[in-house]
C-alpha positions as CSV (number, residue, x, y, z in Angstrom):
1,M,13.8,30.0,32.5
2,M,12.4,29.0,35.9
3,L,8.7,29.1,36.6
4,W,6.7,28.8,39.8
5,R,3.1,27.7,39.7
6,A,1.5,28.9,43.0
7,K,-1.6,26.8,42.8
8,E,0.3,23.5,42.5
9,G,3.3,24.7,44.6
10,Q,5.6,23.4,41.9
11,A,8.6,24.7,40.0
12,H,9.2,24.1,36.3
13,A,12.5,24.4,34.4
14,L,12.6,25.4,30.8
15,N,15.9,25.1,28.9
16,H,16.1,27.2,25.8
17,G,19.9,27.4,25.5
18,M,21.8,27.6,22.3
19,R,23.3,24.7,20.3
20,S,26.2,24.6,17.9
21,P,25.3,24.1,14.2
22,G,25.5,20.6,12.8
23,A,28.0,21.5,10.1
24,L,30.4,23.1,12.5
25,D,34.0,21.8,12.1
26,P,36.4,22.3,15.0
27,A,39.3,22.4,12.5
28,N,38.0,25.8,11.4
29,Y,38.8,27.2,14.9
30,P,42.6,26.7,15.1
31,L,44.4,27.9,18.3
32,S,46.7,30.9,17.8
33,G,49.2,30.0,20.4
34,R,48.8,33.5,22.0
35,G,47.6,32.2,25.3
36,K,44.3,33.0,26.9
37,A,41.6,35.0,25.0
38,G,40.5,38.3,26.4
39,D,36.7,38.0,26.3
40,L,34.3,36.4,28.8
41,F,35.9,33.0,29.3
42,P,39.4,31.8,30.0
43,W,39.7,29.7,26.8
44,E,42.8,29.6,24.6
45,H,42.8,32.3,21.9
46,V,41.5,31.2,18.5
47,E,42.9,32.6,15.2
48,G,41.0,35.6,14.2
49,D,38.6,35.3,17.2
50,R,36.5,33.1,15.0
51,N,34.6,31.8,18.1
52,V,33.9,35.3,19.3
53,Q,33.4,37.6,16.4
54,G,31.6,37.2,13.1
55,A,29.3,34.7,11.6
56,T,31.5,31.8,12.6
57,A,30.6,32.5,16.2
58,I,26.8,32.2,15.8
59,A,25.0,29.3,17.5
60,V,21.4,28.1,17.0
61,P,19.2,30.6,18.9
62,G,16.7,29.2,21.4
63,V,14.9,32.0,23.3
64,V,12.1,32.5,20.8
65,D,11.2,28.8,20.8
66,G,11.5,28.8,24.6
67,L,9.0,31.6,25.0
68,G,6.7,29.9,22.6
69,R,6.9,26.6,24.6
70,A,6.2,28.5,27.8
71,H,3.2,30.2,26.2
72,E,1.8,27.0,24.9
73,R,1.9,25.4,28.3
74,F,1.0,28.3,30.6
75,G,-0.1,31.3,28.6
76,K,-3.6,32.8,28.7
77,M,-3.3,36.0,26.6
78,P,-3.1,35.6,22.8
79,W,0.5,35.2,21.5
80,A,0.2,38.0,19.0
81,E,-1.0,40.4,21.6
82,L,2.0,39.7,23.8
83,L,4.4,40.7,21.0
84,V,2.7,44.1,20.3
85,P,4.9,46.1,22.7
86,A,8.1,44.6,21.2
87,I,6.9,45.4,17.6
88,E,6.0,48.9,18.5
89,H,9.3,49.5,20.2
90,A,11.2,48.2,17.2
91,R,9.1,50.4,14.9
92,Q,10.0,53.4,17.0
93,G,13.7,52.4,17.2
94,L,16.0,52.4,20.1
95,L,16.6,55.8,21.6
96,V,20.3,56.6,21.5
97,D,20.7,58.2,24.9
98,W,24.1,58.9,26.5
99,Y,24.5,55.3,27.7
100,A,23.6,53.7,24.3
101,A,26.0,56.1,22.6
102,L,28.7,55.1,25.0
103,V,28.2,51.4,24.5
104,I,28.1,51.7,20.7
105,A,31.3,53.8,20.8
106,S,33.0,51.1,22.9
107,C,32.4,48.5,20.2
108,T,32.6,50.6,17.0
109,R,35.7,48.9,15.6
110,E,34.0,45.4,15.9
111,L,30.6,46.6,14.6
112,A,32.2,48.2,11.6
113,K,33.5,44.7,10.4
114,D,29.9,43.7,9.5
115,A,28.3,46.0,6.9
116,D,24.8,45.3,8.2
117,A,25.7,45.8,11.8
118,A,27.4,49.0,10.9
119,A,24.3,50.2,9.0
120,V,22.2,49.8,12.1
121,F,24.5,51.1,14.8
122,L,27.0,53.4,13.2
123,E,27.0,56.7,11.4
124,D,28.0,56.3,7.7
125,G,29.0,52.8,8.6
126,Q,32.1,53.8,10.5
127,W,31.4,56.4,13.2
128,P,29.7,55.9,16.6
129,T,26.1,57.0,16.7
130,I,26.0,59.9,19.1
131,S,22.9,61.6,20.3
132,G,22.5,65.3,20.8
133,W,24.1,66.9,23.8
134,T,20.8,68.1,25.3
135,A,18.0,66.3,27.1
136,L,15.7,66.9,24.1
137,A,17.7,64.7,21.7
138,E,15.6,62.1,19.9
139,K,18.0,60.2,17.7
140,R,16.9,56.6,17.2
141,L,18.2,53.5,15.5
142,D,16.4,52.2,12.4
143,Q,15.0,48.8,13.5
144,S,12.2,48.6,11.1
145,R,13.4,45.3,9.6
146,M,13.4,43.7,13.0
147,A,9.9,45.0,13.6
148,D,8.7,43.3,10.4
149,S,10.3,40.0,11.6
150,L,8.7,40.3,15.0
151,D,5.4,40.9,13.3
152,Q,5.8,37.6,11.3
153,I,6.5,35.8,14.6
154,A,3.4,37.4,16.1
155,R,1.2,36.3,13.3
156,H,2.6,32.8,12.6
157,G,3.9,31.8,16.1
158,A,7.3,31.2,17.6
159,R,8.2,28.4,15.2
160,A,8.2,30.9,12.3
161,L,11.8,31.6,13.2
162,Y,12.6,27.9,13.0
163,D,10.3,26.3,10.4
164,G,9.2,29.2,8.2
165,D,10.7,31.5,5.6
166,L,11.9,33.9,8.3
167,G,14.3,31.2,9.6
168,A,15.4,30.2,6.2
169,A,16.3,33.8,5.3
170,M,18.3,34.2,8.6
171,A,20.2,31.0,8.0
172,R,21.0,32.1,4.4
173,D,22.3,35.4,5.7
174,V,24.6,33.7,8.2
175,Q,26.0,31.3,5.6
176,E,26.6,34.1,3.1
177,K,28.7,35.8,5.8
178,G,30.8,32.6,6.4
179,G,28.9,30.9,9.2
180,C,27.4,27.4,9.2
181,L,24.0,27.9,10.8
182,S,21.5,26.1,8.5
183,R,17.7,25.8,8.1
184,D,18.0,22.2,9.3
185,D,19.6,23.4,12.5
186,L,16.7,25.7,13.1
187,Q,14.0,23.1,12.3
188,A,15.6,20.6,14.6
189,Y,15.8,22.9,17.6
190,R,13.4,22.4,20.5
191,A,13.4,24.1,23.9
192,E,12.8,21.5,26.6
193,F,11.0,21.4,29.9
194,H,12.9,19.5,32.6
195,A,12.3,18.6,36.2
196,P,14.1,21.4,38.1
197,L,17.3,20.8,40.1
198,D,16.1,21.2,43.7
199,F,18.2,21.5,46.8
200,A,17.9,22.7,50.3
201,Y,20.3,25.1,52.0
202,R,19.7,25.7,55.7
203,D,16.1,26.8,56.0
204,A,15.5,27.6,52.3
205,R,15.0,25.6,49.2
206,F,16.2,26.5,45.7
207,H,14.9,25.4,42.3
208,V,17.3,26.0,39.3
209,V,17.6,24.8,35.7
210,P,19.6,21.5,35.5
211,G,22.0,20.4,32.9
212,L,24.5,22.7,31.0
213,T,23.7,25.8,32.9
214,A,25.1,27.5,36.1
215,G,22.4,25.7,38.1
216,P,24.6,22.7,39.1
217,T,27.5,25.1,40.0
218,F,25.1,27.2,42.0
219,R,24.1,24.1,44.0
220,D,27.8,22.9,44.4
221,T,28.7,26.3,45.8
222,F,26.0,26.2,48.5
223,A,26.8,22.6,49.3
224,S,30.3,23.6,50.2
225,L,29.0,26.4,52.4
226,E,26.3,24.3,54.2
227,T,28.6,23.5,57.2
228,E,30.6,26.7,57.2
229,D,30.1,29.2,60.0
230,L,29.5,32.4,58.1
231,G,28.6,34.6,61.0
232,S,25.8,37.0,61.4
233,A,27.3,39.5,59.0
234,P,29.8,39.4,56.1
235,G,33.4,39.4,57.3
236,P,36.9,38.2,56.4
237,D,36.2,34.6,57.4
238,S,32.9,34.4,55.6
239,Y,34.4,35.9,52.4
240,A,37.3,33.5,52.5
241,A,34.8,30.6,52.8
242,M,32.7,31.9,50.0
243,A,35.8,32.4,47.8
244,A,36.9,28.8,48.4
245,A,33.5,27.4,47.7
246,L,33.2,29.4,44.4
247,K,36.7,28.5,43.3
248,G,36.0,24.8,43.9
249,A,32.6,24.8,42.2
250,Y,33.9,26.7,39.2
251,A,36.9,24.3,38.8
252,R,34.5,21.3,38.9
253,R,32.3,23.1,36.3
254,L,35.0,23.7,33.8
255,G,36.6,20.3,34.4
256,S,33.6,18.1,34.2
257,M,30.6,19.7,32.5
258,G,29.9,19.6,28.8
259,D,27.6,18.0,26.2
260,T,29.0,14.5,25.8
261,G,25.9,13.3,24.0
262,E,23.9,12.3,27.1
263,S,20.3,13.3,27.5
264,P,19.4,16.0,29.4
265,E,34.9,40.8,33.3
266,A,34.4,41.5,29.7
267,P,31.1,43.2,28.9
268,G,28.1,41.0,28.1
269,C,24.7,41.4,26.5
270,T,22.4,39.7,28.9
271,T,18.9,40.6,30.2
272,H,17.1,39.1,33.2
273,F,13.7,39.8,34.5
274,S,11.7,38.3,37.3
275,V,7.9,38.7,37.3
276,V,5.1,37.7,39.7
277,D,1.4,37.9,39.1
278,R,-1.5,38.5,41.6
279,H,-1.8,34.7,42.1
280,G,1.8,34.3,43.2
281,N,3.0,32.6,39.9
282,M,6.5,33.6,39.2
283,V,8.9,33.6,36.3
284,A,12.7,34.1,36.4
285,Q,13.9,34.5,32.8
286,T,17.4,35.1,31.5
287,Q,18.2,35.7,27.9
288,T,21.5,36.7,26.3
289,L,23.5,37.3,23.1
290,L,26.6,36.5,25.3
291,S,29.2,39.2,24.5
292,I,28.3,42.8,24.1
293,F,26.5,43.0,20.7
294,G,26.8,39.2,20.5
295,S,28.7,38.3,17.3
296,R,28.5,41.9,16.1
297,V,26.6,40.5,13.0
298,V,23.2,41.6,11.9
299,S,21.0,39.4,9.6
300,P,19.9,41.8,6.9
301,S,16.8,39.8,6.0
302,T,15.5,39.8,9.5
303,G,17.1,42.8,11.2
304,F,18.2,40.6,14.1
305,L,21.5,41.1,15.9
306,M,23.0,37.6,16.2
307,N,24.5,35.8,19.2
308,N,28.1,34.5,19.6
309,G,27.1,31.4,21.5
310,I,30.0,29.4,20.0
311,M,32.2,31.2,22.6
312,W,30.6,29.1,25.3
313,F,32.6,26.1,24.0
314,D,36.2,25.3,24.9
315,P,38.2,25.4,21.7
316,V,40.7,22.9,23.0
317,Q,39.7,19.4,21.9
318,G,39.4,16.4,24.2
319,R,37.6,18.1,27.1
320,P,33.9,17.7,28.2
321,N,33.0,21.1,26.8
322,S,35.1,21.0,23.7
323,L,33.8,22.7,20.6
324,G,32.0,20.3,18.2
325,P,29.0,20.0,16.0
326,D,25.4,19.8,17.2
327,K,26.3,20.2,20.9
328,R,24.5,22.1,23.7
329,C,26.3,25.1,25.0
330,L,27.6,25.2,28.6
331,M,25.8,28.3,29.6
332,N,26.6,30.5,32.6
333,V,23.0,31.6,33.2
334,C,21.2,30.7,36.4
335,P,17.6,31.9,36.9
336,V,16.4,30.9,40.4
337,V,13.1,30.5,42.2
338,G,13.0,29.3,45.8
339,E,11.1,28.9,49.0
340,Q,11.8,29.9,52.6
341,G,8.9,29.1,55.0
342,E,5.8,30.7,53.5
343,K,7.9,33.1,51.3
344,R,8.6,32.5,47.6
345,F,11.3,34.4,45.7
346,A,12.8,34.7,42.3
347,F,16.2,36.2,41.3
348,W,19.2,35.9,39.1
349,P,22.8,35.8,40.4
350,P,24.7,37.7,37.7
351,A,27.3,35.7,35.8
352,G,26.0,32.4,37.2
353,A,27.9,30.7,39.9
354,R,30.3,33.5,40.7
355,S,27.6,35.5,42.4
356,S,26.2,32.7,44.4
357,A,27.9,34.1,47.5
358,R,25.5,37.0,47.5
359,W,22.7,34.7,48.6
360,R,24.7,32.5,51.0
361,N,23.0,33.1,54.3
362,C,19.4,32.0,54.0
363,R,18.2,32.6,57.5
364,P,16.4,35.5,59.3
365,S,19.3,37.9,58.8
366,S,19.5,37.2,55.1
367,P,18.1,39.1,52.1
368,I,15.5,36.4,51.4
369,S,14.0,36.8,54.9
370,T,14.2,40.6,55.1
371,C,12.9,41.4,51.6
372,R,10.2,44.1,51.9
373,W,7.7,45.2,49.3
374,R,8.9,48.4,47.7
375,K,6.6,48.5,44.7
376,A,3.8,46.1,44.0
377,S,0.6,45.8,42.0
378,T,-2.2,43.3,41.9
379,R,-2.3,43.5,38.1
380,P,-1.2,40.3,36.3
381,G,2.3,40.5,35.0
382,S,3.4,43.3,37.3
383,T,7.1,43.3,38.3
384,L,7.9,43.6,41.9
385,R,11.1,45.2,43.0
386,T,12.4,44.7,46.5
387,R,14.8,46.2,48.9
388,T,17.0,44.7,51.6
389,N,19.2,46.2,54.3
390,S,21.0,43.0,55.0
391,L,24.0,43.5,52.7
392,P,26.1,46.5,51.5
393,T,24.5,48.7,49.0
394,K,26.9,47.7,46.2
395,T,26.1,44.1,46.7
396,C,22.4,44.8,46.7
397,R,22.6,46.8,43.5
398,A,24.5,43.9,41.9
399,M,21.5,41.6,42.6
400,C,19.5,43.3,39.8
401,W,15.9,42.2,39.6
402,T,14.6,40.3,42.7
403,V,11.2,39.2,43.4
404,C,10.0,38.0,46.9
405,A,6.4,36.8,47.1
406,K,4.8,35.6,50.3
407,T,1.3,36.2,49.0
408,A,-0.2,38.8,46.7
409,P,0.3,42.1,48.6
410,S,-2.6,44.0,50.1
411,P,-3.3,47.5,48.9
412,K,-1.8,48.8,52.1
413,Q,1.4,46.9,51.5
414,S,1.5,48.0,47.9
415,A,1.4,51.6,48.8
416,R,4.3,51.4,51.2
417,S,7.4,53.3,50.3
418,F,10.9,53.0,51.7
419,P,13.7,55.5,51.9
420,T,16.5,55.5,49.3
421,P,15.0,52.8,47.1
422,L,17.4,50.7,45.0
423,P,16.9,51.2,41.3
424,A,16.0,48.0,39.4
425,R,18.1,47.5,36.3
426,Q,18.6,45.1,33.4
427,V,22.0,43.8,32.6
């Protein structure tokens, strides 16, 4: 998470990334010898996909503690009140529209391997949950158990998932399914505030999360592009330069980054949102289960769908990011806040460094400079969506949520509308 405090003119980085359990044994993840795996990362394939699927793929979750730490430091509204919408949504249950039905169907075989995941997402534990074929269909998933768990977190605080009975029950569920997540792992977990990784690029300045994220790779990509002549519009030469910068940055990432004990196109299941309030404070928050449906395991005691964060580790030993116990995951998330003159902006390059090129030209012809208010509100917590004509529509759509804040918009600015608005989406 990246935060911008307008009054102080200061960025803050909060790392709530996952960790591997302390009892994890790399010997339990033998290589199959079948070459590269077919999921998100180009690791060697592990027998039985134990690092991708099932309880053995579950890492120590961090987002709840991270949100709790952010609230402790900057929050003004009561914690319990903030969780009310999520609890109500879970009580109601996710509406299975055509897209939800399609996504569930695409993962039916994997979801069926866990009885509790099958009970939530599948019909009779084996068939895809399909909504009706009319616009009036109202089929919903039963997420009442998750609603109860969220209610406990609302009443007892974020640490209820780590120090309380809720966390103990979740750890017990994972161990009964063959994983090694323990209550000790949860109690030891702490999200951490860090000084952000700041760097200049032409006439803009970026602030990203340091450490084992895509932040350093994002910086390396722009450092390689600093002296390149990218022209006034995207073209063959600029794309070649961006490709070379991305390739070099990603090679350095995989060859040198990992938790060594020092201090600080597969489908995925990641959500990002950027929010700005009337004072100009901003948050760029990325959270993920990693693969689609994470580990495809549901904790029956809590109703939570679990992550498969172990896949972030290289299963080959002897490398910086090799799989091991009690290690921080090398995440490919990169929430960004930045500055360009009087403007302030927040965004997320999807898939970390590989989308850095979409923001490579920070000068008057760039998206950052030409962002215009499309929808705005002076209410605290309102999300601003912006539109730019600087890049092709497909590229703009890929940028997902973007926030550009020069100052809080005036009512006249807020009411402005623009033709063919780009839909905001969560990924």
